[in-house]
C-alpha positions as MATLAB code, in Angstrom:
seq = 'MLFVLVAFHIMVSIGLIVLILMHSGREGGLGGLGFTPTSHGGTHIVERMLTRYTIALAVIWFVDTVALFRLLK';
ca = [
     -21.969    7.586    5.967;
     -20.952    8.436    2.386;
     -18.634   11.217    3.469;
     -16.887    8.928    5.971;
     -16.321    6.176    3.416;
     -15.006    8.687    0.856;
     -12.596   10.252    3.356;
     -11.402    6.787    4.362;
     -11.012    5.781    0.722;
      -8.842    8.774    0.056;
      -6.592    8.109    3.056;
      -6.229    4.394    2.128;
      -5.440    5.410   -1.461;
      -2.692    7.741   -0.419;
      -1.301    5.129    1.990;
      -1.258    2.501   -0.733;
       0.495    4.791   -3.159;
       3.210    5.523   -0.513;
       3.671    1.841    0.290;
       3.995    0.909   -3.378;
       6.544    3.602   -4.003;
       8.594    2.485   -1.012;
       9.214   -0.941   -2.620;
      12.526   -1.438   -4.156;
      12.334   -2.771   -7.706;
      14.906   -3.568  -10.329;
      15.988    0.005  -10.683;
      15.847    0.773   -6.957;
      12.985    3.314   -7.170;
      12.219    5.196   -3.961;
      13.027    1.959   -2.085;
      16.643    2.545   -3.025;
      16.771    5.802   -0.998;
      17.170    3.798    2.167;
      13.626    3.116    3.118;
      13.878   -0.676    2.593;
      17.378   -2.100    3.175;
      18.180   -5.377    1.593;
      20.694   -8.033    2.848;
      23.112  -10.064    0.879;
      20.996  -13.161    1.281;
      17.940  -11.845   -0.504;
      14.879   -9.952    0.648;
      15.299   -8.323    4.030;
      12.656   -8.667    6.662;
      11.678   -4.972    6.283;
      10.845   -5.643    2.556;
       8.702   -8.648    3.514;
       6.784   -6.657    6.068;
       6.319   -3.861    3.608;
       4.835   -6.395    1.093;
       2.444   -7.677    3.765;
       1.336   -4.195    4.688;
       0.859   -3.379    0.974;
      -1.289   -6.456    0.369;
      -3.354   -5.803    3.527;
      -3.957   -2.211    2.511;
      -4.782   -3.265   -1.074;
      -7.464   -5.674    0.321;
      -8.877   -2.829    2.534;
      -8.924   -0.550   -0.545;
     -10.759   -3.093   -2.626;
     -13.383   -3.761    0.088;
     -13.884   -0.031    0.523;
     -14.255    0.441   -3.256;
     -16.945   -2.227   -3.333;
     -18.699   -0.690   -0.356;
     -18.655    2.706   -2.076;
     -20.024    1.182   -5.256;
     -22.831   -0.552   -3.363;
     -23.692    2.657   -1.463;
     -23.845    4.739   -4.635;
     -25.825    2.195   -6.587;
];
């Protein structure tokens, strides 16, 4: 059980890092490379969906971290 949670935690962590780097910030970041197009009217739907996926993955990461802490305690 511990090995499965650790492997899942590593995969979620990598996914969270990738999603955060895909966001376009003030300077453009990796999001400026064409991953997240923006429209003239503000945030594009792709950016909003990317934000939703990032929040969902962050919640999963948090729950997995708490589960690992409880299991190792």
